[in-house]
C-alpha beads as a LAMMPS data file, in Angstrom:
LAMMPS data file: protein, C-alpha beads

108 atoms
107 bonds

1 atom types
1 bond types

-500.0 500.0 xlo xhi
-500.0 500.0 ylo yhi
-500.0 500.0 zlo zhi

Masses

1 110.0

Atoms # bond

1 1 1 452.302 -453.169 -118.035
2 1 1 448.542 -452.703 -118.016
3 1 1 447.291 -449.937 -115.728
4 1 1 444.796 -452.057 -113.783
5 1 1 447.367 -454.454 -112.224
6 1 1 449.594 -451.492 -111.359
7 1 1 446.673 -449.704 -109.728
8 1 1 445.804 -452.824 -107.727
9 1 1 449.398 -453.304 -106.561
10 1 1 449.646 -449.598 -105.702
11 1 1 446.427 -449.833 -103.700
12 1 1 447.741 -452.800 -101.720
13 1 1 450.927 -450.843 -100.994
14 1 1 449.050 -447.752 -99.865
15 1 1 446.484 -449.594 -97.795
16 1 1 449.120 -451.791 -96.120
17 1 1 451.233 -448.733 -95.349
18 1 1 448.340 -446.781 -93.888
19 1 1 447.123 -449.824 -91.973
20 1 1 450.543 -450.154 -90.355
21 1 1 450.097 -446.660 -88.911
22 1 1 446.493 -447.508 -87.963
23 1 1 447.730 -450.622 -86.137
24 1 1 450.342 -448.613 -84.261
25 1 1 448.209 -445.582 -83.367
26 1 1 444.733 -447.101 -83.058
27 1 1 445.306 -450.752 -82.198
28 1 1 448.218 -450.303 -79.808
29 1 1 450.733 -452.266 -81.879
30 1 1 454.470 -451.672 -81.638
31 1 1 455.900 -448.495 -83.204
32 1 1 458.037 -450.872 -85.281
33 1 1 454.963 -451.316 -87.492
34 1 1 455.902 -447.918 -88.952
35 1 1 458.965 -449.366 -90.724
36 1 1 457.112 -451.746 -93.069
37 1 1 454.386 -449.113 -93.301
38 1 1 456.802 -446.552 -94.691
39 1 1 458.290 -449.100 -97.094
40 1 1 454.798 -449.966 -98.325
41 1 1 453.998 -446.297 -98.891
42 1 1 457.218 -445.825 -100.874
43 1 1 456.312 -448.861 -102.989
44 1 1 452.837 -447.394 -103.535
45 1 1 454.246 -444.083 -104.764
46 1 1 456.741 -445.796 -107.055
47 1 1 454.080 -448.083 -108.558
48 1 1 451.752 -445.163 -109.208
49 1 1 454.466 -443.452 -111.247
50 1 1 454.636 -446.526 -113.515
51 1 1 451.126 -445.787 -114.846
52 1 1 451.171 -444.664 -118.469
53 1 1 449.267 -441.370 -118.381
54 1 1 449.779 -437.977 -119.914
55 1 1 449.003 -436.244 -116.629
56 1 1 449.623 -437.240 -113.025
57 1 1 446.232 -435.889 -111.981
58 1 1 444.425 -438.207 -114.391
59 1 1 446.411 -441.215 -113.164
60 1 1 445.665 -440.270 -109.555
61 1 1 441.961 -439.685 -110.239
62 1 1 441.528 -443.081 -111.886
63 1 1 443.464 -444.674 -109.033
64 1 1 440.917 -443.344 -106.558
65 1 1 438.221 -445.720 -107.770
66 1 1 440.537 -448.713 -107.584
67 1 1 441.677 -447.660 -104.104
68 1 1 438.116 -447.552 -102.802
69 1 1 437.337 -451.063 -104.049
70 1 1 440.661 -452.407 -102.756
71 1 1 439.995 -450.833 -99.348
72 1 1 436.745 -452.778 -99.065
73 1 1 438.525 -455.993 -100.037
74 1 1 441.126 -455.228 -97.336
75 1 1 438.342 -454.640 -94.828
76 1 1 436.870 -458.042 -95.634
77 1 1 440.076 -460.080 -95.896
78 1 1 442.333 -458.496 -93.265
79 1 1 439.881 -456.954 -90.815
80 1 1 437.165 -459.591 -91.148
81 1 1 434.328 -457.105 -91.673
82 1 1 431.977 -457.774 -94.569
83 1 1 431.168 -454.756 -96.744
84 1 1 427.461 -453.981 -96.794
85 1 1 425.367 -453.232 -99.875
86 1 1 426.039 -449.499 -99.606
87 1 1 429.773 -450.154 -99.600
88 1 1 429.350 -452.315 -102.699
89 1 1 427.119 -449.818 -104.519
90 1 1 429.475 -446.943 -103.733
91 1 1 432.490 -448.963 -104.790
92 1 1 430.809 -449.950 -108.051
93 1 1 430.082 -446.315 -108.850
94 1 1 433.710 -445.410 -108.130
95 1 1 435.059 -448.238 -110.314
96 1 1 432.756 -447.130 -113.119
97 1 1 434.093 -443.582 -112.770
98 1 1 437.688 -444.801 -112.767
99 1 1 437.052 -446.801 -115.947
100 1 1 435.568 -443.745 -117.650
101 1 1 438.710 -441.787 -116.763
102 1 1 440.999 -444.623 -117.891
103 1 1 439.230 -445.655 -121.071
104 1 1 437.473 -442.489 -122.225
105 1 1 438.362 -441.350 -125.727
106 1 1 440.786 -438.473 -125.721
107 1 1 440.815 -435.886 -128.459
108 1 1 444.139 -434.831 -129.891

Bonds

1 1 1 2
2 1 2 3
3 1 3 4
4 1 4 5
5 1 5 6
6 1 6 7
7 1 7 8
8 1 8 9
9 1 9 10
10 1 10 11
11 1 11 12
12 1 12 13
13 1 13 14
14 1 14 15
15 1 15 16
16 1 16 17
17 1 17 18
18 1 18 19
19 1 19 20
20 1 20 21
21 1 21 22
22 1 22 23
23 1 23 24
24 1 24 25
25 1 25 26
26 1 26 27
27 1 27 28
28 1 28 29
29 1 29 30
30 1 30 31
31 1 31 32
32 1 32 33
33 1 33 34
34 1 34 35
35 1 35 36
36 1 36 37
37 1 37 38
38 1 38 39
39 1 39 40
40 1 40 41
41 1 41 42
42 1 42 43
43 1 43 44
44 1 44 45
45 1 45 46
46 1 46 47
47 1 47 48
48 1 48 49
49 1 49 50
50 1 50 51
51 1 51 52
52 1 52 53
53 1 53 54
54 1 54 55
55 1 55 56
56 1 56 57
57 1 57 58
58 1 58 59
59 1 59 60
60 1 60 61
61 1 61 62
62 1 62 63
63 1 63 64
64 1 64 65
65 1 65 66
66 1 66 67
67 1 67 68
68 1 68 69
69 1 69 70
70 1 70 71
71 1 71 72
72 1 72 73
73 1 73 74
74 1 74 75
75 1 75 76
76 1 76 77
77 1 77 78
78 1 78 79
79 1 79 80
80 1 80 81
81 1 81 82
82 1 82 83
83 1 83 84
84 1 84 85
85 1 85 86
86 1 86 87
87 1 87 88
88 1 88 89
89 1 89 90
90 1 90 91
91 1 91 92
92 1 92 93
93 1 93 94
94 1 94 95
95 1 95 96
96 1 96 97
97 1 97 98
98 1 98 99
99 1 99 100
100 1 100 101
101 1 101 102
102 1 102 103
103 1 103 104
104 1 104 105
105 1 105 106
106 1 106 107
107 1 107 108
């Protein structure tokens, strides 16, 4: 499978898992939110290991850019807060960096 869809799915898993803890600890939701949160975080970790990369660090570094963009989408869709231009500029820079890591030519 292509790395980009895996990164996006992993980001959704991580963000959903972390948001479950946020909802419990910051928004006063039930502690039962932790259960789907933990399952989401396990799914995130599993998906990230499906990335074809020679080194875990490179896969994780490229993921960072995707995570940042996905977090802003989450903020808009789930939390109802529109990212501002600085969010969008920063996210664009991070995506560009992630693409360099993912697609950069590697010497043998």
